[in-house]
N, C-alpha and C positions, 0 to 999 in steps of 0.2 A: 504494500500500500504506500502511496506517496506520503511523505511527511507533510506537515502543514497543520493537521489536527490530530491529536492522539487517538489511538484505538483502545477502548471505546471512547467516544467523545463525551464530554460532560453535558453539552447541550446540542448545538447545531453540528451536524455531520452525519448525514444519512448513509453515505458510503462507508464511513468509518464504523458506524453502528452495525452495518451489514457484515463487514469483514470480521468483526468481533463475534457476531452471532454464528457465522460459519465456522470459525476457528473452534469455538466451544462445542458446536454440534459434531464436528469431525472428531474431536477428542472424546466426546460422549460415546461415539460409535466405536472407539477403540483405536483410532489412528494417532500416530505421533505427529504433532504439529509444531512448526516453527513459524512465528510471525515476524516479518520484517516490516517495520513501521516507524513513525516518527517518535521523538522523545516522549516519555511518560506513557507509552503504550504498554499493554500487558494482555496476556491470556493465560489459560491454565496450562498451556504447554510451554515451550521455550520461546522467548521473545528476544529479538535482536533489533536494537533501535539505531537510527541513523538520521542525519539531516537536522533540520530545525523546524519547529512548529510555527510557521509564518506563511500565510497564504499569499503574501506579497513578496516572498523572497526573490532574490536576484536570479538572473539567468545563470550566472557563474555558480551560485549555490546549487541549482538544479543539475548542472553538469557534474559537480562534485558528488551529488547524491547518486546519479547514474553510475559514476565510477565505483562507488562503494558497492552498489548492487551487483555490478558486473564482476568485481573481484570476489564477492561472496558466492555468487552462483558458479563461477569457474572453479572455485576451490571445493564447493560442497555439492556439485550437481549429481554426483554418484550416490549421495546419501538420501536422495528423495525419489519417490515414485511419481510425484505430481508437483508441479509448480502452478499455483493458481494466482494469477496476477490481476489485481484491481488497480494497479498504478499505471505508469507510462509504458506504452508498448515497447519503447526503446530498452526497457529493463531486460527484455527477453533476448536481446541480440546475441549475447555470448553462447546461449544454449539452444538457438533455433534449430540446429541440425543434430542436437544431442538426442539420444533415445528417450530421455525423460519425457513424460506426458506433460503437456502445457495447455492451460486454459487462459485465454485473454478475455477478460470481462469488461464490458462497457455499460455505463449507466447514463450516458448522454449521447447525443448525435455524434456520428463517427465521420472522420475525414477519410474517404476511400483512398486518396493518394498515399497516405501513410501505410495503409494495409497493403497496397500494391508494392511499395518499396520493400516491405518485409517479406511478402510471399514470393517476390521475384528471386529472393535469395534461397539457397538450399535450406530446406526445413523439413521436419517430420514431427508427427504426433502433436500438431498444433491445431487447436479448435478455438474459434472466436465465438463468444456469446455476448448477447445484449439482453436488456431487461424487459423487452417487449418486442412484438413483431414490428411495430413502428420503428423502434430503435434499430433493429436488425436491418430494416429496409434502407437505412441511411448509409450502411457500410458494406453490404454483402456482395459487392461487385467482384471481390477477390477473396480467396480463401474459403475455408469450411466454416459455416455459421450454424448456430443453434439459438433459439429463443429459450432463455431460462429466466423466469420472473424473479423479482426481488422477494424478500421474505422478512418476516419478523418472528420473534418468539411470542406466540400467543399467550403463553403462561404469564407473561408480564402485564397482561391487560385483563381487566375483569368486566364481565358482562353486566350491563344494566338492562334488564329485559323490558322495562317500561319507563319511558321518559314522561315527565310531567307535561300536561297540556301547554303550560307556559314556559317550558324548558327553553334555554337560550340556544341560539345558533352558534356555531363555532367556525372560526377561520384559523388555520394553523399553517405556518410556512414563512419563508423569508418575506419581508415586507417590500419586495421589489414590485415594480409596476406590472410586470408580466404575470405575477401571481394573482393579481386581481383583487386585492383587499378592498380597494375603493368600490368595486362592484358589490362585494359582500356587505359593505356598509350601506350602500343604496338599497339592497334587498331588505336588510333589517329595518331600515327607516320606513320603507314602503309597506311593510307588514306589521310594524309595531312589535317585532321581536327584539329581545336583547341580543347583542352579539358580543362574544368573547373572542378577542384577537390574541393569539400567541405566536411569537416568532421574533427573529432577529431584525433590529433596525439596520437597514443597509448602510454600507460605508463607501460605496462608489458615488461619485458626485451627482450623477444623474438620478440615481434611485434615492439618494438621501434628499435631494431637492423635491422629488416626488413625494416622499414620506412627509417632509416638513410642510408642504403646501397642500397636498390632497388627502392626507390621512390624519396626521396629528390634529389639525383643527377640528376634526369631526369626533375625536375621542373625548367624550364628556364624563367618562367613568360612571355613568348611570345606565343609559341604554347601550352605549358603545364603550366597551372596557378593553384596555390593553393590559395584559398580565405578564408581558415580558417574554424572553426566551425561556422555553420550558425544558426540563429534563424528563426522563421517561416516566417517573412517578407523577409529575405534575400533568403531563399529557394525559395519562390514564385518568387522573382525577377530573380534569375538565371535559375530556371527550365523553366519559360516561354520562355526564349530566346533560349533554347537548341533545337537542332535538334532531339536528342534522349537521354534518360538516359541509360547508360551502366550499366549492373548488372551482371558482370562476376564472380559470387560467386564460391568459392571452398569448400563449405560445404552445408549441407542440411538446407537452411534457413527456419525457421518455418513460416515466413510470408513475411517480407520485406516492412515496412511502406513506404520507399522512393519510391517504385514502384507506389503506389496509389497517393502519393504526386505529382509525375510527371504527372500521368494521369489526375489529377485534373486541371493541367495547359494545358491539351491537348497534352502533350509531351509523345510520345510513348516510351515504354521500350523494350530494346533488352537485353534478359536475358538468362543465362545458365539454362538448364533443370535440376535443382536440387531442392530438398525440395518442397516448396509450389508453385514454379514458375508456373507449369502447371495449378494450380488452380486460380492464381491471374491474369495472363496475358492471354487475349483472342487473339488468333492468328489472325493477320491482322486487328484487331479491336482496341486493346489497346497496341499492341506491337508485337514482334516477339520472338519466342523461338528458341534458337540455342544450339548446343552441345559443341562448342569449339571456340577458338579465330578465326580460319579461317572462320567459318560460321558467326561469329559476324561481320567480315570485309565485307563479301559479303552481309549481311543483310542490311548494310547501303545503298546499292543501291535500296532497296525496301521500306525503312521506310518512304520515302516521300509520298508514295501512301496511307498511313494511314490518314484518315480524322480526324483531331485533335478535331473538335467539337464532332464528334461521340465518339472518344476516351474518352473525359471527361464525356459525358452523360452516356455512358455505364458503366464506373467505378462508377459514382455517384449513379446510380441505385442499385449498388451492395454494395458499401462501404461507403456511406455517413453516418454520425453519427446517423441520425434519423432512418435509415433503420436498423442498427445494434443494437441500443438501444432497439428498439421494439422487435428484436429477443430475446434479453436477458429477457425482461419483459414478453414475451410470454412463456418462458421455463416451467413455472409451470402451464400453462393453457392448456397444451397438454397432 
């Protein structure tokens, strides 16, 4: 895993949380696991840390980090049956043509030119995966690809089988414009529901300006409440209480971990039909798929009909960590 955020993360860090969950599940299944990740990372197996935890680190620092991974893999490649890489594709360069099994996993849209440069080189036992069919479609011009969805540990989330009639709505995610928190606020205001907002305040200039001008002025801490960046326990607490999670994205989301976190609590998702949403949300079972703000407003009249227990169980059968870890381990058996 790339340095930048420790594994597991304290708050923000969907990919880092995912890597930790897979490491623990592989260990639970009896495999020996070595985790390569940034400082302060850990798992129940062996952990090797490198680099610095800074998402804005320099290009030189990233070169140094790649050098560390190359040296480590060259020295230890014969000690592993599988290298599962959630970091930079460049990390695999020294072992591309080694017999060791290799999985390169993507959680965001892929640049096909980078895949071509790698697959043009001698290689073996290399499979590319991405977290949705949509995400696979952005990169599968070259190489061998499989869709393997993201996962969470459902045991960390508790079901609330019946939400109160006046339960609040929930928005959870980075407070960037493309995540659509401004639309979630408009939906809450139009329907007189309370809205709980959880997530990181952005630090990029454009998104910070968006937050300060289009979001913060509407937070009154009565109807529209901002509760900060949330850890796993806090997410579980707020999601359980919610009538629905609003997911009004303005970009093609590769997966959207918050959707299955909500489902794990039995909380249905009302989401815009972009990116992976049609793959993740099962209509009238785990949520409702809509096209715009107006449809999201009317969907709130129907969301109470969704059986929250069935919502959790359906999502668990598809996205629990044991289900998805097995899919990864089976990739080289097919």
